[in-house]
N, C-alpha and C positions, 0 to 999 in steps of 0.2 A: 907489253901483252903477252900473256902465256899461253899456249895452247895443248890442253888432256888430249893424247890420242891413245885410244884403246879401239877395241872390236867388240866390247860387250860387258857392260855393266849389270852385276849379280851382288844380291845381298850375299854377305859371308855365311847364313844358314838357310839360304835359297835352293833349290837342287836345281834351278834353271836358270834363264839370265832374263832380266827383267828389262834391257834394253837391247836391241840388236843394232851394231852401225854398220851401212852399206858403204863401199868403197866410191859412189857417185853422191856422197855427203848427206843420205837421208838414211832414217831410221827404222825401225818397226819398233814397237815398245806394249809391254800386256800394263794397260790405263785399267783399273778395275770399277773407276767412279766415274757418277756425274756423263755417261754415254746416253745414244738416244738411236732409237729406229733400230735395235739389234737384236730384239727378242719375238723368235717367230711366234712363239705363242701367243693366244687373244687371251687379254683377262687374266692372264696368272696371278692376280691379285685377289681375282674370286671374286669383284664388286658390283659386277653386272650380273643382277636375274633377273630377265624380263619375264619369265614364265611362271615363275614362284620362287618360294622359298623352301620350299620341301615336298618331297614326294617318295611314293612308294615301288614307281612305276618304272622301267628301266628304258632306256633311250636319254633324250634333253628334254630335261623336266623341269631343273634349279637351275644353277650358273650358268651363265654360257657359254656355249662353245665346249662344253665339255659334256661327252653322254656317260652315261655307267649304264651296264648289263649284266646280268646274272641268272643263275643259271640252277637247278637239281636243287633250289631251296622249302624248307618246311615253312617258314615264314619269310615273307617278303623282308629285305633292309630297307632302311630309311637313310635317302640323301636329302641332305639342307646345306645351303647356306647359312653358315655359323657366323656367330660375332665374334670375336674376341674379345680380350680385355688386356689388362697391365700384369694379371696370373698367365698368359700364354709368353712364360719368358723367352725367349730368342724372337719369335718374327713379330713378337711388338714392339721393339725398340727399331724394328726394321722400317719401320710404317703403315706394316701389314694387320687390316682391321676386318676383313673376313677369313675364313675359310671353306672349302669343300669338305664337308662333314660326312661322313658313314656312319650308322649306327645299325650293327647286324642285327637280323631276325635271329629265332630262336629256331635253330638245326637240331632239331629232336633227334633224326635219322642218323647222325654224324655226319660224317664226310666225305660224300658220295663222288665215286671213280668223277660222273661227269657232274659235278658241282663246278661254281663258278663265278668271281663275281671282278668287275672291272671295271676302270674307269680308262676315257681314252681322248685325246684330239687329235682330230684330224686336218693337218694342212696341206692348204694347196700344194699343186705339184708346181705351178710357176713360182711360190713362194722360196720352195726349194733348189729350183734351179737357176734361180736369180738373187741367191743371198748370197753368194762370194764363197760358200762353199766347196771346194772341190772335190766332188764326192768319188771321183773313181780314181781318188789317192790316197792309197795309205799314209802319207805324211798332212795328211789335210782335218783336220777337225771339228766336230760339233761337242758344245759342250751343255747340257742340260744341270740343271740345279733347283731344287725347292725343297720347301721343311716339310715334314711329315712326323705326325703324332698317332700311335698307339698305345691303347688301355693294357693289350698283353705285348709283352717282350716277345718278339722274334724277328726273323728276317724276312722279307717282302720281295719282291721282282720289280724292274722297271721292263719293260716289253716295246719295243719299234718295231714295223714292218712297213715297206715303201709300196707304193703305187695298190692294185687292188689284193687282197688279201685270198691268197691259194690261185692268183693268176702267174704264167709265166716266168713274167719279169720282178715277182714279189720276194724281196727277200728281207731277212729277220734277225731280229740283234735281242742280246736281252744281257741285264746287269743288277747286280745284286742290292737290296736298298738294305744296309745296316748301320752298326755303328760307326763306321768307318776305320774297324781296327779289326774286320771279320765277324766281328760279336752281334748278339742279336743287341735291336733296339732296345731302349729301358723303357719301361711302359712307363704312360703319361709325360713323357716328356718330349720335347720339341729337339729334332735333330735335323742338320741341316745336310742333304745331300748333293755331294756334286760330284758329276762321273763325265769322262772325257770319250767321245764314241769317233773311232777314227772314218775316213773313208774307204771306198772297196773297188775294185776293179769291175766288179761284176753288179754294181748297182746301176740304173737307167732311170732318167727322169725324164718327163715328157714335156714339160714346159707350158700347161693349161690349166686350168680350172677345176680338173677333177683330184682325187685323194692322192697326195703325193708320199707324205707320209704320217702314219700313225705314231701317237705317241702315248704309251699306256703303262699303268700303274697298276699291279695286281694286288690286292689283300689277299685275296685265294684264287687258286687253282688244283684243280682236283687231278688224280692222277691219268685220265684218259688222256690229258692235255699236256703230260709233263714226261720226263725219264729221271732216271736216276745218274746217268752219263752225260745229263745235257751241258755243252759249252757254252760258259758266256765270255762276253766280249770279245766276239766272233759275228761277222754277216755268215748267214747261212741261208739255205734254200727253204721256202715257206717249209713249216711242216704242224700242222696242227697237234700232231701227239707229240711233240718236244719243243714246246714255245718254252720253258724257263725248267728248272730243276725243280723236284719234285719237293713239294711245299708244305711245311710244317701247317698242320690243321688246326693247329689251339685257338687260333684267332677265330676262324668260320667257326669252330662248336661250343662258342663261348657266345651264351647268352649274351646280348645288348653288347657287346665289344665294340669298341667305338677307332676309327680309323679317320683322319683329318689331312688335307695337303693345302699348302698354300705355297706361294710365290715361285709359280714353274715356271721359269726360263729357259730357252734353248736358242743357242747363241753359237756363230761361226767362231772359229778359236777353240785352243786349248786352255783357257784360262775359263774362269766362273766370274765375269763383272758383279756389281751390285747391280740390285735387278731393278727394272724400268720401269718405274714407278710413273704411269699415264696418266694423264687426269679422269676424272670418272666421264667426262663428255668427252675424251677422247675414247677410251675402252668402249663407251655404246656404242660409238659410232664405225667401230671397227666391228663390232659384234654383230649391227643390223645389218653387214652385207649376206650375213647367214640366215637369224631371223628378224623380222621386226613385225609390231602393230600397224595394220593400216591406219593411216592418219582419217581424219573426219573428210568425206565428201558429199556428195549426191548422187541419186541416182532418178528415172525417172520410172514411174510404173507404166509397161505395158497394155495389161491385163490385170485383172485383179489376184491373181496368183504369179506375179512377173516383172523384176523388176530389172534394167538394164542402168548398170551403175562403173563409173569409171575409180577401180581400186588400186593406187599409185603407191611406188615403193620410192624412199629418199634414205638413203643413198641407194643406186642401184645396187641389184644384189649381184649374188657369183653366179646365180643362171635361172633361167625361168623360174618362178616360185609356184610350189604348189599354195593354197589359201585354205585356211581354216577358220571355220565363228569358232569363238572364244566365248560372248556373251550370247547366248540360248534366247534367252527372249528378249523381245521391248528393246531389240537392237536398231532398227529403223525408227522416224521420227516425224512425223506432217503435221506441220503447225495449223492448230484449228483441230486438228482430228485426232491427235494422243498417238502412242508410240505403237508400234507395228513389228512384228518379227520374221527376218530373213530365216527361214527354216533350213536352205542347202544352198554350195554356191557351185554353181555350173561349169560351161567352161569359160574361162577366159582367153577372151580371143585378142589378134596381137599380143599376145602374150610375149612380154620382153624383162628383160633382167630387173624394170622399171613398173610392171604389171600390165594391167589391160585393160578392157574391155568385157563386163561379166555380166553373164547370165546369173538372175541372183532369185528364189523361189523363196514365196510369202503368198499370205492368205489376207481376204477382206481387203485388198489394198483399192484405192482411190486410182481411175487409169488415168493416164494422162497427169500424175500430178507431182511433183518433183518430192522426195524424200530425203531427209537427213541422216545420211549414214553414219552413226555415233563413233565417237575416236575409241580405240583401240576393242574396238567390237570383231574385228575380224585380224588374223593374221598371215605374215608371208613368211613359209620357209623355204632356205634354198639350203640346207644342210648337205654338208657332205654324208 
């Protein structure tokens, strides 16, 4: 038997080694398929949308774990979970069936200096700290990859920041979203974006459940938020007036322009591996750490205007959740008496990451009777 002794293995057309061998007989390899538990982004395939599939409001309203914000608009943009078809060449062949789709409003006043539209996912500090990324080293990397399509041919920007915006330990990083060769994205064409981010000795993370890393994609930022001399691909102190380079305003000033993304993945290493397709059930369970509907339960009417009920969360949430009413009327039921309505939820006692004992206000209730609290009538949120 013969032995091949080499230090590295590299394809003739590659710029880096595929396999690096160590003197102890082990190796490291850049394997790009069939890997699991590496995507730091939750719901990157945009499959889960518990709250709804379309909204013109900013905040968390459509695709789970992705929040969208805008300002200075004349007409609100529309954010939607969009269904892909076989005509969506690129992501369709890779197994993607949904996207986060933005339709611009009609910005009749043009591009104001304070105008902006941005999409973020916030990642818990402990998920970054325990990811295996040696974030204080410039030779340790994260790689972000995603599919993007715009109805307008231009460049856009990605943006990351650590910890809490504007805090003393907050650092920011930006990169260009282009055609891969320095040019504009082609209009109405899906493009795969891949960018590698190095660590930096100035970065710190706290290994807790607060915001550790914000991952942003910017369809537009006005000149109050940008500079012509901005430096890409480097970590810098937070500066809200210098987040990215000055942006072309064509997309923002084009009525009903569209912008969509899917397949968002952030992973440790300098190589973009194949997207980690998790099952819908797995993805939903991960999303519920941050938002979920309260399952059906019971409460007892202490008075004609008050119910005490146990509102529970499963799985446990990131932090003690806040409760909101989703079904505004007929959200309670008493057998033989018909539907009743809880109009507000007060203090949640013993509130933990799994909910607690809630004071709920209603009217015309039957005292000391047990009421059925309908499924999906209330929600819990513990978003970052």
